[in-house]
FIKOL-480109 format. One record per residue: x, y, z of N, C-alpha, C, CB in turn. Coordinates in steps of 0.02 Angstrom, whole numbers, padded with zeros to 5 digits. Each point is the difference from the previous one (the first is absolute). Glycine has a CB too. Layout:
! FIKOL-480109
+--------+--------+--------+--------+--------+--------+--------+--------+--------+--------+--------+--------+
|     nx |     ny |     nz |    cax |    cay |    caz |     cx |     cy |     cz |    cbx |    cby |    cbz |
+--------+--------+--------+--------+--------+--------+--------+--------+--------+--------+--------+--------+
|      X |      Y |      Z |      X |      Y |      Z |      X |      Y |      Z |      X |      Y |      Z |
...
+--------+--------+--------+--------+--------+--------+--------+--------+--------+--------+--------+--------+
//
This chain:
! FIKOL-480109
+--------+--------+--------+--------+--------+--------+--------+--------+--------+--------+--------+--------+
|     nx |     ny |     nz |    cax |    cay |    caz |     cx |     cy |     cz |    cbx |    cby |    cbz |
+--------+--------+--------+--------+--------+--------+--------+--------+--------+--------+--------+--------+
|  00176 |  00844 | -00349 |  00041 |  00006 |  00059 | -00037 | -00033 |  00058 |  00052 |  00108 | -00042 |
| -00016 | -00142 |  00084 | -00030 | -00034 |  00057 |  00000 |  00045 |  00061 |  00038 | -00111 | -00046 |
| -00084 |  00099 |  00090 | -00004 |  00039 |  00062 |  00032 | -00039 |  00057 | -00105 |  00056 | -00041 |
|  00128 | -00020 |  00090 |  00028 | -00030 |  00060 | -00058 | -00028 |  00041 |  00099 |  00081 |  00000 |
| -00089 | -00140 |  00030 | -00053 | -00031 |  00041 | -00013 |  00044 |  00061 |  00033 | -00116 | -00039 |
| -00096 |  00133 |  00049 | -00017 |  00043 |  00058 | -00046 | -00035 |  00049 |  00014 |  00099 | -00073 |
| -00052 | -00149 |  00050 | -00046 | -00035 |  00045 |  00007 | -00075 | -00010 | -00080 |  00096 | -00003 |
|  00080 | -00132 |  00059 |  00005 | -00073 | -00001 | -00038 | -00025 |  00061 |  00114 |  00002 | -00060 |
| -00149 | -00059 |  00055 | -00040 | -00023 |  00057 |  00041 | -00022 |  00061 | -00084 | -00034 | -00084 |
|  00147 |  00017 |  00074 |  00040 | -00026 |  00056 |  00062 |  00044 |  00014 | -00040 | -00115 | -00029 |
|  00075 |  00134 | -00023 |  00062 |  00037 |  00008 | -00010 |  00075 |  00002 |  00058 | -00093 | -00059 |
| -00011 |  00127 |  00090 | -00002 |  00073 |  00002 |  00058 |  00026 | -00041 | -00056 |  00000 |  00114 |
|  00042 |  00047 | -00159 |  00052 |  00029 | -00042 |  00007 |  00074 |  00018 | -00024 | -00082 | -00093 |
|  00083 |  00101 |  00116 |  00012 |  00070 |  00016 |  00041 |  00029 | -00057 | -00004 | -00022 |  00126 |
| -00027 |  00064 | -00164 |  00034 |  00031 | -00057 |  00050 |  00051 |  00025 | -00101 | -00018 | -00074 |
|  00163 |  00009 |  00053 |  00052 |  00048 |  00017 | -00002 |  00059 | -00049 |  00070 | -00092 |  00049 |
| -00022 |  00135 | -00041 |  00004 |  00058 | -00046 |  00025 | -00023 | -00068 |  00021 |  00078 |  00097 |
| -00036 | -00041 | -00148 |  00023 | -00015 | -00067 |  00075 |  00012 | -00004 | -00113 |  00031 | -00050 |
|  00149 | -00080 |  00023 |  00073 |  00005 | -00005 |  00022 | -00019 | -00071 |  00013 | -00027 |  00123 |
|  00047 |  00049 | -00141 |  00029 | -00017 | -00065 |  00053 | -00054 |  00010 | -00022 |  00117 | -00044 |
|  00025 | -00162 | -00006 |  00051 | -00052 |  00000 |  00018 | -00014 | -00072 | -00042 | -00051 |  00109 |
|  00096 |  00013 | -00120 |  00022 | -00015 | -00068 | -00009 | -00074 | -00016 |  00082 |  00094 |  00006 |
| -00112 | -00108 | -00062 | -00003 | -00067 | -00027 |  00042 |  00000 | -00063 | -00116 | -00024 |  00050 |
|  00172 | -00011 | -00047 |  00048 |  00000 | -00055 |  00018 |  00072 | -00016 | -00045 | -00109 | -00046 |
|  00028 |  00136 | -00012 |  00019 |  00069 | -00016 | -00058 |  00050 |  00004 |  00088 | -00048 | -00074 |
| -00142 |  00027 |  00105 | -00060 |  00041 |  00002 | -00019 |  00020 |  00071 | -00040 | -00056 | -00105 |
|  00025 |  00120 |  00115 | -00023 |  00022 |  00065 | -00076 | -00011 |  00004 |  00093 |  00086 |  00008 |
| -00114 | -00119 |  00046 | -00071 | -00014 |  00012 | -00021 |  00027 |  00067 |  00008 | -00104 | -00072 |
| -00073 |  00103 |  00084 | -00027 |  00020 |  00065 | -00040 | -00058 |  00030 | -00004 |  00121 | -00036 |
|  00004 | -00124 |  00101 | -00039 | -00049 |  00036 | -00013 |  00028 |  00069 |  00048 | -00097 | -00065 |
| -00076 |  00056 |  00108 | -00014 |  00022 |  00068 |  00047 | -00035 |  00049 | -00120 |  00021 | -00030 |
|  00150 |  00019 |  00073 |  00045 | -00026 |  00051 | -00033 | -00057 |  00038 |  00055 |  00113 |  00010 |
| -00017 | -00166 |  00001 | -00020 | -00060 |  00037 | -00043 | -00049 | -00039 |  00006 |  00070 |  00099 |
| -00030 | -00053 | -00159 | -00035 | -00050 | -00039 |  00053 | -00048 | -00028 | -00097 |  00081 | -00029 |
|  00079 | -00143 |  00015 |  00050 | -00045 | -00029 |  00025 |  00028 | -00067 | -00055 | -00098 |  00057 |
|  00120 |  00091 | -00069 |  00029 |  00024 | -00063 | -00038 | -00030 | -00059 |  00113 |  00012 |  00055 |
| -00129 | -00076 | -00052 | -00036 | -00033 | -00055 | -00066 |  00034 | -00015 |  00055 | -00108 |  00031 |
| -00090 |  00130 |  00020 | -00064 |  00034 | -00010 |  00010 |  00067 | -00035 | -00046 | -00057 |  00103 |
|  00098 |  00093 | -00085 |  00014 |  00064 | -00032 |  00018 | -00011 | -00073 |  00040 |  00048 |  00109 |
|  00000 | -00100 | -00123 |  00018 | -00015 | -00070 | -00062 | -00021 | -00039 |  00115 | -00036 |  00037 |
| -00157 | -00006 | -00008 | -00061 | -00022 | -00034 | -00045 |  00059 | -00016 |  00008 | -00111 |  00060 |
| -00015 |  00157 | -00012 | -00041 |  00059 | -00010 |  00027 |  00044 | -00056 | -00031 | -00003 |  00121 |
|  00097 |  00000 | -00132 |  00032 |  00040 | -00053 |  00000 | -00037 | -00067 |  00072 |  00054 |  00086 |
| -00104 | -00114 | -00088 | -00004 | -00037 | -00062 |  00057 | -00048 | -00012 | -00061 |  00095 | -00044 |
|  00106 | -00103 |  00092 |  00057 | -00047 | -00006 | -00025 | -00068 |  00022 |  00087 |  00092 |  00022 |
| -00094 | -00138 | -00069 | -00026 | -00067 |  00016 |  00054 | -00053 |  00004 | -00105 |  00033 | -00057 |
|  00161 | -00024 |  00022 |  00055 | -00048 |  00001 |  00050 |  00022 |  00052 | -00016 | -00030 | -00122 |
|  00025 | -00011 |  00175 |  00045 |  00018 |  00054 |  00068 | -00033 | -00006 | -00099 |  00014 |  00073 |
|  00101 | -00074 | -00101 |  00064 | -00036 | -00007 | -00007 | -00051 | -00057 |  00028 |  00015 |  00123 |
|  00026 | -00053 | -00134 |  00000 | -00051 | -00051 |  00027 | -00065 |  00030 |  00016 |  00087 | -00090 |
| -00045 | -00143 |  00070 |  00022 | -00064 |  00027 |  00071 | -00015 | -00022 | -00118 | -00042 | -00001 |
|  00153 |  00004 |  00043 |  00070 | -00015 | -00012 |  00010 | -00046 | -00060 |  00020 |  00014 |  00122 |
| -00057 | -00068 | -00124 |  00012 | -00050 | -00051 | -00027 |  00019 | -00070 | -00005 | -00083 |  00091 |
| -00057 |  00106 | -00094 | -00031 |  00013 | -00065 | -00009 |  00074 | -00016 | -00058 | -00107 |  00013 |
|  00080 |  00151 |  00032 | -00004 |  00072 | -00010 | -00072 |  00024 | -00011 |  00115 | -00003 | -00048 |
| -00162 | -00030 |  00081 | -00071 |  00018 | -00006 | -00016 |  00058 |  00048 | -00029 | -00118 | -00032 |
| -00015 |  00163 |  00011 | -00018 |  00056 |  00043 | -00040 | -00024 |  00061 |  00000 |  00077 | -00100 |
|  00012 | -00044 |  00156 | -00037 | -00015 |  00061 | -00031 |  00064 |  00026 |  00077 | -00096 |  00028 |
| -00137 |  00089 |  00000 | -00036 |  00059 |  00024 | -00019 | -00006 |  00073 | -00042 |  00019 | -00115 |
| -00003 |  00023 |  00135 | -00027 |  00003 |  00068 | -00045 | -00061 |  00008 |  00006 |  00129 |  00006 |
|  00015 | -00179 |  00033 | -00036 | -00063 |  00003 | -00033 | -00012 |  00067 |  00080 | -00045 | -00082 |
| -00043 |  00025 |  00133 | -00032 | -00020 |  00063 | -00011 |  00060 |  00047 |  00053 | -00112 | -00012 |
| -00011 |  00161 |  00010 | -00005 |  00061 |  00041 |  00006 | -00012 |  00075 | -00071 |  00045 | -00088 |
|  00098 | -00104 |  00108 |  00009 | -00014 |  00072 |  00070 | -00027 |  00015 | -00123 | -00022 |  00008 |
|  00170 |  00027 | -00054 |  00068 | -00021 |  00013 |  00012 | -00075 | -00002 |  00008 |  00100 |  00067 |
| -00050 | -00138 | -00101 |  00009 | -00072 | -00003 |  00029 | -00025 | -00066 | -00096 | -00009 |  00077 |
|  00094 |  00049 | -00129 |  00028 | -00021 | -00065 |  00062 |  00043 | -00014 | -00116 | -00037 | -00043 |
|  00144 |  00029 | -00014 |  00059 |  00041 | -00018 | -00012 |  00043 | -00061 |  00073 | -00088 |  00050 |
| -00136 |  00098 | -00067 | -00017 |  00038 | -00061 |  00016 |  00074 |  00005 | -00089 | -00083 | -00021 |
|  00095 |  00109 |  00081 |  00010 |  00072 |  00007 |  00071 |  00019 |  00022 | -00121 |  00009 |  00029 |
|  00168 | -00055 | -00036 |  00068 |  00017 |  00020 |  00029 |  00054 | -00046 |  00016 | -00117 |  00044 |
|  00007 |  00171 | -00014 |  00029 |  00056 | -00037 |  00061 |  00026 |  00037 | -00114 |  00030 | -00048 |
|  00151 |  00012 |  00014 |  00057 |  00034 |  00031 | -00025 |  00067 |  00026 |  00084 | -00058 | -00076 |
| -00073 |  00070 |  00141 | -00022 |  00063 |  00031 |  00061 |  00032 |  00033 | -00118 | -00044 |  00019 |
|  00133 |  00105 | -00041 |  00058 |  00037 |  00026 |  00064 | -00042 | -00004 | -00076 |  00064 |  00076 |
|  00084 | -00101 | -00131 |  00059 | -00041 | -00010 | -00001 | -00068 |  00033 |  00060 |  00106 | -00009 |
| -00111 | -00121 |  00048 | -00006 | -00064 |  00035 | -00044 | -00047 | -00040 |  00016 |  00057 |  00111 |
|  00010 | -00115 | -00134 | -00040 | -00046 | -00039 | -00047 | -00041 |  00043 |  00093 | -00005 | -00083 |
| -00141 | -00027 |  00050 | -00045 | -00049 |  00032 | -00046 |  00029 |  00054 |  00086 | -00084 | -00024 |
| -00107 |  00145 |  00014 | -00047 |  00032 |  00046 | -00071 | -00018 | -00022 |  00081 |  00096 |  00025 |
| -00121 | -00122 |  00020 | -00071 | -00016 | -00015 | -00039 |  00066 |  00003 |  00010 | -00119 |  00047 |
| -00022 |  00148 | -00105 | -00032 |  00065 | -00002 | -00075 | -00001 |  00016 |  00085 |  00032 | -00083 |
| -00113 | -00092 |  00089 | -00070 | -00004 |  00022 | -00005 |  00014 |  00075 | -00026 | -00084 | -00091 |
|  00082 |  00079 |  00126 |  00001 |  00010 |  00072 |  00040 |  00062 |  00021 | -00011 | -00124 |  00013 |
|  00054 |  00148 | -00056 |  00046 |  00055 |  00016 | -00037 |  00067 | -00005 |  00099 | -00067 | -00042 |
| -00100 |  00106 |  00096 | -00035 |  00065 | -00003 |  00038 |  00051 | -00042 | -00049 | -00025 |  00112 |
|  00011 |  00065 | -00147 |  00028 |  00053 | -00042 |  00025 |  00057 |  00043 | -00077 | -00032 | -00094 |
|  00134 |  00059 |  00076 |  00029 |  00059 |  00033 |  00021 |  00049 | -00054 |  00040 | -00069 |  00101 |
| -00038 |  00131 | -00085 |  00022 |  00052 | -00047 |  00071 | -00014 | -00024 | -00076 |  00084 |  00056 |
|  00086 | -00074 | -00121 |  00068 | -00005 | -00028 |  00024 | -00070 | -00015 |  00023 |  00101 |  00061 |
| -00063 | -00152 | -00049 |  00023 | -00069 | -00014 |  00016 | -00008 | -00074 | -00069 | -00043 |  00095 |
|  00117 | -00002 | -00109 |  00018 | -00017 | -00069 | -00016 | -00074 | -00009 |  00092 |  00090 | -00006 |
| -00138 | -00104 | -00038 | -00025 | -00068 | -00011 |  00015 | -00022 | -00071 | -00091 |  00018 |  00085 |
|  00117 | -00080 | -00092 |  00016 | -00027 | -00066 | -00024 | -00072 | -00005 |  00100 |  00076 | -00009 |
| -00117 | -00096 | -00052 | -00015 | -00070 | -00013 |  00064 | -00040 |  00006 | -00098 |  00030 | -00076 |
|  00091 | -00094 |  00091 |  00058 | -00044 |  00000 | -00019 | -00064 | -00037 |  00043 |  00048 |  00110 |
|  00007 | -00082 | -00135 | -00011 | -00064 | -00033 |  00015 | -00056 |  00049 |  00030 |  00050 | -00114 |
| -00077 | -00095 |  00123 |  00010 | -00058 |  00043 |  00013 |  00019 |  00072 |  00045 | -00059 | -00098 |
|  00006 |  00028 |  00126 |  00015 |  00008 |  00072 |  00036 |  00064 |  00019 |  00004 | -00122 |  00005 |
|  00020 |  00159 | -00053 |  00036 |  00061 |  00015 |  00070 | -00016 |  00026 | -00107 |  00059 |  00026 |
|  00149 | -00010 | -00026 |  00068 | -00010 |  00022 |  00020 |  00054 |  00050 |  00028 | -00054 | -00110 |
|  00005 |  00032 |  00163 |  00025 |  00048 |  00050 |  00061 |  00035 | -00030 | -00042 | -00071 |  00096 |
|  00050 |  00133 | -00077 |  00057 |  00038 | -00026 |  00059 | -00005 |  00046 | -00077 |  00078 | -00055 |
+--------+--------+--------+--------+--------+--------+--------+--------+--------+--------+--------+--------+
//
């Protein structure tokens, strides 16, 4: 199991309270305000999405919102960059294939 980052030479991380959220059909726990991708990674979820053309798995890559490897569906909204999106209690997170589709 991975630990939440607590010390960094430049950035400050304020750990929020422990909250529950859903990843697909599983209830998980993370810390409020941490990036969703970090909470998933800490829970052992390494595959966040799949490429559109070749259906290849994509994981936590740049962590700064510059690539599209972490695009997921959050609370029914596709194409959310979960490396930047803060975790909130009760969120529903799902993998998506490629670019995702608006409902």
